[in-house]
Every structure is written in structure tokens, then in C-alpha cells.
C-alpha beads as a LAMMPS data file, in Angstrom:
LAMMPS data file: protein, C-alpha beads

64 atoms
63 bonds

1 atom types
1 bond types

-500.0 500.0 xlo xhi
-500.0 500.0 ylo yhi
-500.0 500.0 zlo zhi

Masses

1 110.0

Atoms # bond

1 1 1 280.744 -276.030 452.035
2 1 1 280.468 -278.521 454.879
3 1 1 281.310 -278.872 458.508
4 1 1 281.973 -282.431 460.679
5 1 1 280.430 -283.032 463.219
6 1 1 280.172 -287.115 465.743
7 1 1 281.626 -289.594 464.328
8 1 1 283.015 -287.782 461.502
9 1 1 279.497 -287.502 459.433
10 1 1 279.009 -283.833 458.201
11 1 1 276.671 -281.144 456.917
12 1 1 276.472 -280.323 453.862
13 1 1 276.008 -276.175 452.821
14 1 1 274.584 -274.966 449.445
15 1 1 277.052 -272.574 448.600
16 1 1 276.930 -269.571 447.830
17 1 1 277.363 -268.927 443.019
18 1 1 280.679 -267.863 441.844
19 1 1 278.523 -265.621 439.839
20 1 1 275.134 -263.305 439.747
21 1 1 272.312 -264.771 439.275
22 1 1 272.219 -262.496 436.355
23 1 1 275.029 -263.415 434.448
24 1 1 273.353 -265.782 432.572
25 1 1 270.725 -263.710 430.945
26 1 1 269.077 -264.064 428.442
27 1 1 269.755 -268.127 428.359
28 1 1 268.331 -267.643 431.715
29 1 1 266.581 -265.229 433.925
30 1 1 268.324 -264.067 437.574
31 1 1 264.919 -264.650 438.599
32 1 1 265.131 -268.671 437.736
33 1 1 268.351 -268.998 438.721
34 1 1 267.910 -267.854 442.148
35 1 1 265.096 -269.946 442.605
36 1 1 266.924 -273.008 440.857
37 1 1 269.628 -272.210 443.384
38 1 1 268.057 -271.376 446.531
39 1 1 264.546 -273.807 446.623
40 1 1 265.830 -276.794 444.668
41 1 1 269.602 -276.742 444.946
42 1 1 268.657 -276.672 448.984
43 1 1 266.251 -279.058 448.257
44 1 1 268.948 -281.370 447.540
45 1 1 271.234 -280.416 450.694
46 1 1 267.708 -280.524 452.760
47 1 1 267.571 -284.105 451.929
48 1 1 271.048 -285.078 452.006
49 1 1 271.326 -284.232 455.286
50 1 1 268.236 -286.082 456.868
51 1 1 269.206 -288.995 454.985
52 1 1 272.930 -288.836 456.746
53 1 1 271.099 -287.955 460.131
54 1 1 268.629 -291.374 460.042
55 1 1 272.541 -293.135 458.643
56 1 1 274.094 -292.367 462.047
57 1 1 271.504 -293.216 464.233
58 1 1 271.055 -296.426 461.979
59 1 1 274.403 -296.936 463.121
60 1 1 274.565 -295.722 466.664
61 1 1 271.710 -298.708 467.038
62 1 1 273.895 -301.420 465.109
63 1 1 276.681 -300.469 467.518
64 1 1 274.379 -300.769 470.916

Bonds

1 1 1 2
2 1 2 3
3 1 3 4
4 1 4 5
5 1 5 6
6 1 6 7
7 1 7 8
8 1 8 9
9 1 9 10
10 1 10 11
11 1 11 12
12 1 12 13
13 1 13 14
14 1 14 15
15 1 15 16
16 1 16 17
17 1 17 18
18 1 18 19
19 1 19 20
20 1 20 21
21 1 21 22
22 1 22 23
23 1 23 24
24 1 24 25
25 1 25 26
26 1 26 27
27 1 27 28
28 1 28 29
29 1 29 30
30 1 30 31
31 1 31 32
32 1 32 33
33 1 33 34
34 1 34 35
35 1 35 36
36 1 36 37
37 1 37 38
38 1 38 39
39 1 39 40
40 1 40 41
41 1 41 42
42 1 42 43
43 1 43 44
44 1 44 45
45 1 45 46
46 1 46 47
47 1 47 48
48 1 48 49
49 1 49 50
50 1 50 51
51 1 51 52
52 1 52 53
53 1 53 54
54 1 54 55
55 1 55 56
56 1 56 57
57 1 57 58
58 1 58 59
59 1 59 60
60 1 60 61
61 1 61 62
62 1 62 63
63 1 63 64
């Protein structure tokens, strides 16, 4: 789910769902579940990783 990198920071990775995208049909279509997981949740992961990278840069700047 995540991997450690320099200075104890880690990069998050979107985990696979433990079930098929179509498992919740007919309540939620498999197509919507796939879109939600691969696009919506991936955006959260990408934004988190970008924020952590910025945080790391600020911490390095503070140490100088």
C-alpha cells in the first residue's frame, strides 16, 4: 500500500479492491465502481503524495 523513501517519508499506492468492481450490483454498477476507484480514489492518492513531497521539501529547507 505504501513504500518508504528517504527520511522516513512514504509514497502511498492505491490498493486493489478485495472484490470485483461488479460485486455491488445492482446497487452500484461495476462501471461506476471502477471509475470511482481508479479515478476518484487515485486522485486522493496523487494529491496526498504531492503534499508529502512538498512537506519534505519544506522540512529540508528548514534544516538549511
